[in-house]
N, C-alpha and C positions, 0 to 999 in steps of 0.2 A: 496621398497618404490615407484618405478616408477609405479608399479601395483596399489598401493593405489591412487597415484596422478591421474591416468588415469580415476578414477571415475568421474572426471570433464567432461569427454567426454559426459556422459549421460545428462549433463545440457546444452550442446552446441547444436546448430542447426544440424538437421539430413540432411538438404538440403540447398544449397546456391543459392542465386539469381545471383551471379556472380562468375566466376572462380577466380577473384582477391581476393575476400573475403575468398574463400576456401583456396587458396594458402597462404594467410596471416596467417590464423589459423594453417595450416599445418606447416608453417615456425616456429611459436612459439613453437609448440610441438617438432619439431626437435631440436630447440635451447635448450629447457628444457632437452630433453633426452641426447643430446651431452654434455652439461655442467655437468649433473649428472655423466655421464660415465667418464668424465675427472676430477672429483672432484672439479669442479668450482661451488660450491653450491650457492654462492651469485648470480651469473649470472643466474643460474637455477631458483632461486626464482624470479628474475626480469621477466623472460619469463613466469613463472607461474602466476605471478601477472597480467601480460598483458592479459593472457587468462581469468583470473577471471574478470577483468574489461570489457573484451569483453562480457562475460556472463551478466554482469550488463547492458551493452548497449543493448543487445538483449532483456532483460526483459523490459527495458524502451521503446524500440521500440514497443513491444507488448502492453504496456500501451497506447502509443500514438495512435495506431491503434484501440484498443478495447474501450478505454475510452477517446476519443478526447476532449470532453468538459472539464472534470477535468484536463486533461493534459495541455490544453491551459490556464486554470485558474492558474495552478501551476507555470506558467512562470512569474508570477508577480515578479518583482525585476531584471529580466534579461533585458539587453538592447534590443532595437527594432531590431537591426541587428541580435543578437543572437536568438531572438524570431522568426524572419522571417526565419532564417536558419534552426531552429529546426522544424518549422511547414512545411517547404517545403522539408525536408530531404528525400533523396532517399535511404539512407543506415543507419543502426544503428551506423556505425562508425563516423557519423557526430557528435555524442555526445562527441567524443574525443576532440572536439574544445572547450568544456566547462570545466571549472575547475572541477576536479574530485570530490572534496568535495561538490560543488554546484550541480552537476548532481545527486548525491546520494539523494538529496531532493525529486526527483521524486518518490522515493520508498515509500514516504508517501501515494501515491495513491494506494498502495497495503497494507496499514495499518501497515507499519513499522514506529514505533514511533521515537521520537527524540533521545531517549536513544540508540535504536538499530542503528540508522543511525550514531550516534556518535561513536559507536563501529566499524561500518564498515569503518568510516573515519580514524580510527587508522591504518587500513591496508594500506591506502594511505600514511600515515605518515611513516610507517615502510618501505614501498617501497622507499619513497623519501630518507630516511636515508641511505638505502643500495645503492642508485643510485648515490649519490654524492661522490666526491673525498675528503673524510674526513679522510683517513688513517686507517679506521677500516674494518676488515673482520668480518661480523656478523654471517656467517654460516661457521664453520670450519669442520663440519662433516655431513655425510648423516643423522645421527640421529637428528641433529638440524634442518635440512631442513625438515625432515619427520614430526617433531612436528609442524612446521609452516604450512606445507601442511594440516595436520589434522585440525589445527585452521581455516585455510581458507575454507576448505571444510564444516566445521560446519556453517560458515557464508553463504556459497552458499546454503546449504540445508535449512537454515532458510528463506532466500529470496525466494527460490523455493516454500516453504510451503505457504508463504504469497501470492504468485502469483496464487495459485490454483483458487480462485474465479474469477479472471480476465480471466484466460484461459477458465474456464467454460462459461463465458459470450461470449468470442470470438467464442468458438465452437458452442454455441447455435445460435449465429448470422450467422455463416457459414452454419449450417444445414438449417435454415429457408431460407436463401438467395439461397441455392442450391437445394431446394426441387423440382423445375421444371427443368428437363433436357433440355428443349427447351429454357429456359431463362437464364441459367447460362453460365459460361465461357466455360466449356467442357461437352459434353454429357456423356463421359465415367466416371464412379464413381471414379475409381482409379486415373485418371488424374486430376479430379476436386479436390480430396483430396491432391494429391501430389503437385500440382501447386498453388492452391488457399489457402489451409489451411497450409500445412507444409512449403512450400517455402516462401510464402508471410509473414507469421507470424513468421518465423524463429523458428519453433517448435523443441524442443528437445525431446528425448525419454521419459523424465520425464513429459514433457507437454502432450505428447500423452497418457501417463498413466492416466492423469486427464481426458482426453477426453474419453478414453475407459470406465471409470467409470461414465460417465455422465448419468443422469437419463432422458433418452429420452421419457419415458411415459408422462412426463410433456408437451410434444409437440404434444400429441395425437389429439388436436383440429386443428392442422395445416392441410390444405387441401391436402398437399402432404406427409402425415405422412408415407405412405408406402415407398416412396422414401427416406425419412429421415431414416427409419429403414434400408434400403438397404445401404445407405451411412455409417451409424454407424457400420453395420456388415462388410462392406468393410474395414473400418479403422481398426477393430479388426483383420481382415484377413491379411492386409498389414503389420501391426505393432503389432504382438502378444507380450505378456510379454516375457522377456528374457528366462525364464525357459522353456516356451513352444517353443520358437524359436529354442532353442538348441536341 
């Protein structure tokens, strides 16, 4: 079951902007593994849910960076203090300060409709039920936890599919902005990809897969198209599909 749960790793960032963020996610994985090992399945679910909500925050962070205009418009209804905090955020984990049901509304910006968001919100309700001192043990076996993990992963996969167009937009903007080695952040292609694309956008291996499949011939009119081709090839070399990497 732990092996199946580990699929979530492919939806989480490949690189971290701070060691604190990396250590936090590592701590949650350790808490999940330890509680499964000792049969404390309810606490394992809590740790896993926190990982899933982290995934949601990373997706919303990408939306904020890639679609800043729609993101700002989507904050209608939030207080001015919350709006200011989200617009000036330096980490995706700032979204944890917003009610989880409310923060899910941002997924509308990647075409998740109200029905889907309502389904996602039920995961929050289930987590709340298990987190309160209500005298109930909701997960008495590994099989019960495994079923819930599969349910959660289906939600994660659905959100990831919806994020594909936004990731494509972000990758296109990155390639265009990076086509002149003298004007961009780093001259070296690999460093430009690793620091500006992967780290800043909190890209997962699934996000990178979207980028590998991006149709760069559509950028042929760009003056630095040869460098765009070089960057795109470097991305494929740095992050090959898992079957090729093996």
